[in-house]
C-alpha positions as CSV (number, residue, x, y, z in Angstrom):
1,M,39.1,0.1,-7.9
2,A,37.4,-0.8,-11.2
3,V,33.7,-0.2,-11.6
4,S,33.1,-3.9,-11.9
5,E,34.9,-4.5,-8.7
6,Q,33.0,-1.7,-6.9
7,L,29.7,-3.1,-8.1
8,A,30.6,-6.7,-7.1
9,E,31.6,-5.5,-3.6
10,R,28.4,-3.5,-3.1
11,F,26.2,-6.4,-4.3
12,R,28.1,-8.8,-2.0
13,A,27.9,-6.5,1.1
14,N,24.1,-6.1,0.7
15,H,23.6,-9.8,0.1
16,E,25.4,-10.5,3.4
17,L,23.3,-7.8,5.1
18,L,20.1,-9.6,4.0
19,V,21.6,-13.0,5.1
20,G,22.2,-11.5,8.6
21,A,18.6,-10.1,8.7
22,R,17.2,-13.4,7.7
23,D,19.2,-15.3,10.4
24,R,18.2,-12.8,13.1
25,L,14.5,-12.9,12.1
26,Q,14.5,-16.7,11.9
27,A,16.0,-16.9,15.4
28,M,13.1,-14.8,16.7
29,V,10.6,-16.9,14.9
30,D,12.2,-20.1,16.3
31,A,12.1,-18.6,19.8
32,G,8.5,-17.7,19.5
33,T,9.2,-14.0,20.1
34,A,8.6,-12.6,16.6
35,S,5.7,-10.3,15.9
36,A,3.4,-10.7,12.9
37,D,5.3,-7.9,11.2
38,Q,8.6,-9.6,11.8
39,R,7.3,-12.9,10.5
40,K,6.1,-11.1,7.3
41,R,9.5,-9.3,7.0
42,L,11.3,-12.7,7.3
43,D,9.3,-14.0,4.3
44,T,10.2,-10.8,2.4
45,V,13.9,-11.1,3.2
46,K,13.9,-14.8,2.2
47,E,12.3,-13.8,-1.2
48,L,15.0,-11.1,-1.7
49,L,17.6,-13.8,-1.3
50,V,16.2,-16.1,-3.9
51,P,18.7,-16.2,-6.9
52,V,17.5,-15.0,-10.3
53,K,17.9,-17.1,-13.4
54,E,19.2,-15.6,-16.6
55,T,20.8,-16.7,-19.8
56,A,24.5,-16.5,-20.6
57,V,27.0,-17.7,-23.2
58,D,29.6,-20.2,-22.1
59,A,33.2,-20.6,-23.3
60,A,32.0,-22.9,-26.1
61,G,29.5,-20.3,-27.4
62,N,26.4,-22.2,-26.0
63,V,23.5,-20.3,-24.5
64,V,23.1,-21.6,-21.0
65,E,20.9,-20.8,-18.0
66,V,22.7,-19.5,-14.9
67,E,21.8,-18.3,-11.5
68,R,23.1,-15.3,-9.7
69,E,22.3,-13.4,-6.5
70,R,20.1,-10.3,-6.9
71,Q,22.1,-7.1,-7.3
72,F,21.4,-4.5,-4.5
73,L,23.2,-1.2,-4.4
74,K,21.4,-0.6,-1.1
75,V,19.0,-2.5,1.1
76,D,17.6,-1.7,4.5
77,P,15.4,-4.4,6.1
78,E,14.4,-2.2,9.1
79,G,11.1,-0.3,9.4
80,K,9.2,0.1,6.1
81,G,12.4,-1.0,4.4
82,R,14.3,0.5,1.5
83,A,16.1,-1.0,-1.5
84,I,17.9,0.0,-4.7
85,E,18.3,-2.9,-7.1
86,V,20.1,-3.2,-10.4
87,L,18.5,-5.2,-13.2
88,G,20.9,-6.1,-16.0
89,D,24.4,-4.9,-16.8
90,L,24.7,-1.4,-15.3
91,E,28.4,-1.1,-16.2
92,H,28.0,-1.7,-20.0
93,A,24.4,-0.6,-20.7
94,K,23.7,2.0,-23.3
95,H,20.4,3.0,-21.8
96,L,19.5,3.2,-18.1
97,A,16.0,3.4,-16.6
98,V,15.7,4.6,-13.0
99,V,12.3,3.5,-11.7
100,V,10.7,5.5,-8.9
101,P,7.6,4.0,-7.3
102,G,4.7,5.9,-5.7
103,M,2.6,5.6,-2.5
104,G,1.7,2.5,-0.6
105,N,5.1,0.8,-1.0
106,S,7.4,-0.9,1.5
107,L,10.0,-3.7,1.3
108,E,7.0,-6.1,1.2
109,T,5.9,-4.6,-2.1
110,F,9.3,-4.3,-3.6
111,R,9.0,-7.5,-5.6
112,G,6.2,-5.9,-7.6
113,Q,8.3,-2.8,-8.3
114,A,11.3,-5.0,-9.4
115,D,8.9,-6.8,-11.8
116,R,7.8,-3.4,-13.2
117,G,11.5,-2.4,-13.7
118,E,12.1,-5.7,-15.5
119,L,9.1,-5.1,-17.8
120,I,10.5,-1.6,-18.7
121,R,14.0,-3.0,-19.3
122,Q,12.7,-5.8,-21.5
123,E,10.4,-3.3,-23.4
124,A,13.4,-0.9,-24.0
125,G,15.4,-3.8,-25.5
126,P,19.0,-5.0,-25.6
127,G,21.6,-2.7,-24.1
128,T,19.2,-1.5,-21.3
129,A,19.7,-1.8,-17.6
130,A,17.2,-0.7,-14.9
131,V,17.7,0.5,-11.4
132,V,14.6,0.2,-9.1
133,W,15.0,3.0,-6.7
134,F,13.1,2.7,-3.4
135,D,15.0,4.9,-1.0
136,Y,12.3,7.0,0.6
137,D,9.4,6.7,3.0
138,S,6.6,6.0,0.6
139,P,3.3,7.5,1.9
140,Q,1.0,4.7,3.2
141,G,-2.4,6.1,2.2
142,L,-4.1,9.3,1.0
143,L,-3.6,11.2,4.3
144,E,0.2,10.7,4.1
145,A,0.2,11.4,0.4
146,A,-1.4,14.8,1.1
147,S,1.9,15.9,2.4
148,K,5.0,16.6,0.3
149,E,7.3,15.8,3.2
150,A,8.3,12.4,1.9
151,A,9.0,13.9,-1.6
152,I,11.1,16.7,-0.1
153,D,13.0,14.2,1.9
154,G,13.5,11.7,-0.8
155,G,14.3,14.0,-3.7
156,P,17.9,14.8,-2.6
157,R,18.6,11.0,-2.1
158,L,17.3,10.3,-5.6
159,A,19.6,13.1,-7.0
160,E,22.5,11.6,-5.1
161,C,21.8,8.2,-6.5
162,L,21.7,9.6,-10.1
163,D,25.1,11.2,-9.4
164,E,26.5,7.9,-8.3
165,L,25.1,6.1,-11.3
166,D,26.9,8.6,-13.5
167,E,30.1,7.3,-12.0
168,L,29.2,3.7,-12.5
169,K,27.6,3.7,-16.0
170,E,29.3,4.2,-19.4
171,D,30.0,7.8,-20.1
172,E,27.8,7.9,-23.1
173,A,24.9,5.9,-21.6
174,D,21.7,8.0,-21.3
175,V,19.5,8.0,-18.2
176,T,15.7,8.1,-18.1
177,V,13.9,8.5,-14.8
178,V,10.5,6.7,-14.9
179,A,8.4,7.9,-12.0
180,H,4.8,6.9,-11.1
181,S,2.2,8.6,-8.9
182,Y,3.7,10.1,-5.8
183,G,7.1,9.1,-7.2
184,T,6.7,11.9,-9.7
185,D,6.8,14.4,-6.8
186,V,10.0,12.7,-5.6
187,A,11.6,13.0,-9.1
188,A,10.4,16.6,-9.4
189,Q,12.2,17.5,-6.1
190,A,15.3,15.8,-7.4
191,V,15.4,17.9,-10.6
192,M,13.9,21.1,-9.3
193,E,15.7,21.4,-5.9
194,S,18.7,19.1,-6.1
195,G,20.0,19.7,-9.6
196,A,19.5,16.2,-11.0
197,R,19.8,16.2,-14.8
198,P,18.7,12.9,-16.3
199,T,18.5,12.7,-20.1
200,R,14.8,12.2,-20.0
201,L,12.0,12.2,-17.3
202,V,8.8,10.1,-17.6
203,M,5.9,10.9,-15.3
204,T,2.9,8.6,-15.3
205,G,-0.3,9.2,-13.2
206,S,1.1,12.3,-11.5
207,P,-0.9,14.2,-8.9
208,G,1.0,17.4,-9.8
209,I,4.2,19.0,-8.8
210,E,3.5,22.3,-7.2
211,K,0.6,24.8,-7.4
212,Y,2.7,27.2,-9.4
213,V,4.2,24.6,-11.8
214,D,2.1,24.5,-14.9
215,E,4.7,23.8,-17.6
216,A,7.8,21.7,-17.9
217,A,10.1,24.8,-18.1
218,D,9.1,25.6,-14.5
219,F,11.0,22.7,-13.0
220,V,12.9,20.8,-15.8
221,Q,16.1,22.2,-17.0
222,P,18.0,21.3,-20.2
223,P,19.1,18.8,-21.3
224,T,16.2,16.9,-19.5
225,R,13.1,16.4,-21.5
226,L,9.7,15.7,-19.9
227,F,7.4,12.9,-21.2
228,T,4.0,12.2,-19.5
229,E,1.2,9.7,-19.6
230,R,-2.4,10.0,-18.2
231,A,-4.7,7.0,-18.7
232,P,-8.5,7.3,-18.9
233,G,-9.9,7.0,-15.5
234,D,-6.8,8.0,-13.6
235,Y,-8.4,10.1,-10.9
236,V,-5.1,10.7,-9.1
237,S,-4.1,12.8,-12.1
238,Y,-7.5,14.3,-12.4
239,S,-7.6,15.4,-8.8
240,E,-4.4,17.5,-9.2
241,W,-3.6,17.1,-5.5
242,H,-0.2,18.8,-5.6
243,G,-0.7,21.1,-8.6
244,P,-1.6,21.1,-12.3
245,D,-1.4,17.7,-14.0
246,P,1.9,17.4,-16.0
247,A,-0.1,15.7,-18.8
248,T,-1.5,19.2,-19.5
249,F,1.8,21.0,-19.7
250,P,2.1,22.6,-23.2
251,D,5.9,21.9,-23.4
252,A,5.8,18.3,-22.3
253,I,5.4,15.3,-24.7
254,R,2.2,13.6,-23.7
255,M,2.3,10.0,-24.8
256,A,-0.6,7.8,-25.7
257,T,-1.7,5.0,-23.5
258,A,-3.8,3.4,-26.3
259,D,-2.8,2.4,-29.8
260,P,-4.0,5.2,-32.1
261,R,-4.9,2.5,-34.6
262,G,-7.2,0.8,-32.1
263,E,-5.2,-2.4,-32.2
264,D,-4.4,-2.6,-28.5
265,P,-4.2,-6.2,-27.2
266,V,-4.2,-4.7,-23.7
267,S,-6.2,-1.8,-22.4
268,V,-4.9,0.7,-19.9
269,H,-7.2,2.4,-17.5
270,W,-7.1,3.5,-13.8
271,H,-4.0,4.5,-12.0
272,N,-1.8,1.4,-12.0
273,E,-2.0,0.0,-15.5
274,Y,0.7,2.1,-17.3
275,Y,3.2,-0.8,-17.2
276,R,1.0,-3.6,-18.4
277,Q,2.8,-5.9,-20.8
278,N,1.9,-5.4,-24.5
279,S,0.2,-2.1,-23.8
280,E,0.9,1.1,-25.8
281,A,1.6,2.8,-22.5
282,L,4.5,0.5,-21.7
283,R,5.6,0.5,-25.4
284,N,6.0,4.3,-25.2
285,V,7.9,4.2,-22.0
286,G,10.3,1.7,-23.6
287,R,10.7,3.9,-26.7
288,V,11.7,6.8,-24.4
289,V,14.2,4.7,-22.4
290,R,16.0,3.5,-25.6
291,G,15.8,6.9,-27.2
292,D,13.5,5.9,-30.0
293,L,11.6,9.2,-29.8
294,G,10.4,9.3,-33.4
295,A,8.3,6.1,-32.7
296,I,6.4,7.6,-29.7
297,T,2.7,7.9,-30.2
298,T,1.0,10.9,-28.6
299,T,-2.4,12.0,-27.6
300,D,-4.3,15.2,-26.7
301,T,-7.5,13.7,-25.2
302,D,-9.1,15.9,-22.6
303,R,-10.5,14.8,-19.3
304,G,-14.1,14.7,-20.5
305,E,-13.3,12.4,-23.4
306,E,-11.2,10.2,-21.1
307,T,-14.0,10.0,-18.6
308,R,-16.4,8.8,-21.2
309,L,-13.8,6.2,-22.3
310,A,-13.6,5.1,-18.7
311,W,-16.7,5.1,-16.5
312,G,-18.8,8.2,-17.2
313,V,-19.9,11.3,-15.4
314,P,-20.5,10.0,-11.8
315,L,-16.9,9.0,-11.4
316,N,-15.8,12.3,-13.0
317,K,-17.6,14.0,-10.1
318,A,-15.9,11.6,-7.8
319,S,-12.5,13.0,-8.7
320,H,-13.7,16.5,-7.7
321,V,-14.8,15.1,-4.3
322,V,-11.4,13.6,-3.6
323,S,-9.7,16.8,-4.7
324,S,-11.8,18.9,-2.4
325,L,-11.5,16.5,0.5
326,Y,-7.8,16.5,-0.1
327,N,-7.7,20.3,0.0
328,G,-9.6,20.2,3.3
329,V,-6.8,18.1,4.8
330,T,-4.0,20.2,3.4
331,H,-5.5,23.6,3.8
332,N,-7.2,23.1,7.2
333,H,-10.7,24.0,6.1
334,H,-13.9,22.1,5.4
335,P,-14.0,21.4,1.6
336,P,-16.9,22.8,-0.4
337,A,-19.2,20.4,-2.2
338,P,-18.2,20.0,-5.8
339,D,-20.7,21.1,-8.5
340,G,-23.6,18.8,-8.6
341,V,-22.9,17.2,-5.2
342,T,-25.4,18.3,-2.5
343,G,-24.8,18.6,1.2
344,H,-21.7,17.5,3.1
345,D,-23.6,14.6,4.6
346,G,-26.2,14.2,1.8
347,D,-27.0,11.0,0.0
348,D,-25.5,12.4,-3.3
349,R,-22.1,12.9,-1.7
350,A,-22.2,9.5,-0.1
351,A,-23.0,7.9,-3.5
352,V,-20.2,9.8,-5.1
353,L,-17.8,8.8,-2.4
354,D,-18.7,5.2,-3.2
355,G,-17.6,6.1,-6.7
356,V,-14.4,7.5,-5.3
357,A,-13.8,4.2,-3.5
358,A,-14.2,2.3,-6.7
359,A,-12.0,4.8,-8.7
360,Y,-9.2,4.9,-6.2
361,G,-9.0,1.2,-5.5
362,G,-5.7,-0.1,-6.6
363,V,-3.7,3.1,-6.0
364,A,-1.1,1.0,-4.2
365,A,-2.0,-2.4,-5.4
366,P,-0.5,-3.6,-8.7
367,S,-3.5,-5.5,-9.8
368,G,-7.2,-4.5,-10.1
369,P,-9.0,-2.0,-7.9
370,S,-9.9,-2.8,-4.4
371,R,-13.1,-1.1,-3.4
372,A,-12.6,-1.9,0.3
373,S,-9.1,-0.4,0.5
374,A,-10.2,2.7,-1.4
375,A,-13.3,3.2,0.8
376,S,-11.1,3.0,3.8
377,A,-8.8,5.7,2.4
378,V,-11.7,8.0,1.7
379,A,-13.1,7.4,5.2
380,Q,-9.7,8.5,6.6
381,V,-9.9,11.7,4.6
382,K,-13.5,12.3,5.6
383,A,-12.7,11.7,9.3
384,S,-9.7,13.9,9.3
385,V,-11.6,16.8,7.7
386,A,-14.7,16.3,9.9
387,A,-12.7,16.2,13.1
388,R,-10.9,19.5,12.6
389,P,-11.7,22.3,15.2
390,G,-14.1,24.9,13.8
391,N,-15.7,22.4,11.4
392,E,-19.4,22.8,11.7
393,Q,-19.8,19.1,10.9
394,S,-17.7,17.9,13.8
395,K,-19.4,15.7,16.4
396,G,-18.5,15.4,20.0
397,P,-16.1,17.2,22.3
398,R,-12.9,18.7,20.9
399,R,-9.7,17.0,22.1
C-alpha cells in the first residue's frame, strides 16, 4: 500500500473512532447519565471533529479555501486521552517537527498543543510538517512530575513513533524533536534508552534528564544534535528537578530567547512562553526545524543575570525552595531550608512559597501565570513532605 493510502486509511479510522466516541457520549448526556467529566470529554471530542480550513490550488490554478478533517495517526478518547496529530503534508515534507508536550496535559488541552505545533510549523516555513505527539500519561501536577515513571513509560512509545515516521516521510526529510518541560524527559528516554536518532533535538524549559547527565554526549548520540532554551524566570529549569539543566551543557547549543539587538516585539519569560509568536525563542526553534543553523542566535546568560531580568532575588530563592521540597518528596526526607530562608514553618519560608506560587503559575496553562494553581501545587508538595513518617514537623497520628 502506498504511503498516501496508508495515511488516508489511518486518518479515516481515527476520525471514525472519534465519531463513535461522540455518539456514545452524546447518548449518555441525552439520557442524563453522563458525569461532569464525560460532558467535558464530549465537548473535547466535538472540537476534535471540527474540520480545519486551509488553502489549495484548484485545477484552474486558483488559490481556494478548502476544508478537511483533522489528521490523527492515533487518538484515544478514554481516560486522560491521547492523540498524535499530523499538521501539513507528512508524506512530502522536507522538514518534520515532532512536538512533545510536558506536564498538566490531557485530551482537553490538546488543542493548545496543536496550536503550538502549528506555530512551529509556520515559523519553520514552507516544506515543513509537524506531528503533535501526545501518547503518554502527562503528570498532573508537581507531585506526579516528581516521578520519572511517565517518562520511562512514554520514551519507548515516542521512539516507536519516530521509527514509524521514518517509514512515512520522504527519505531525505530531516526530523527535529521539539520537547518542552517534562516532555524533555520523555524525549531523553527515547534517545537514551530506546535508540531514537532524530536529526536534531530541541529542549525548552527542561527540569533536567538524570542526576549524572551533565553534557549532551551523556545521552545524545550522533547524528543527533542538542539545542536548548532557558528563558529568564523559568524556575522549572532553575530547580533542576531531575538533574543538571541541559541549558548549561557545554556541548549543547543554547539558543537565545531574546533578540540580541534588543528589538523583540514579544518578550519571553516564565516557563510557558517559548512558543510565543514573533518571539526570538520561537524564531530559533523554527531555524532549527528547517535546518537554518547559521541563523540561530545564542546566549550564555547565567541564572543570576536572568533572575535580575525577570523578578529579582526573592523569586531566585523561591526556585531553591521548590527544588528542596521536590527533593523531600523524591528522596523521602525533610528538605533543608535553602540559604537565606529561615525555619521550616517560619514567615520567611511562607513568604518565599508565595513567590514560588507566583513563579510556578502557568506551568501547565498556556497563558499567563495562575497564582492559585501554583499555590495549590506547592501546598501539595508541602503536605506530602510534612506527612512523611519520621518528619519532625508532622502533626497528628501516623496512618
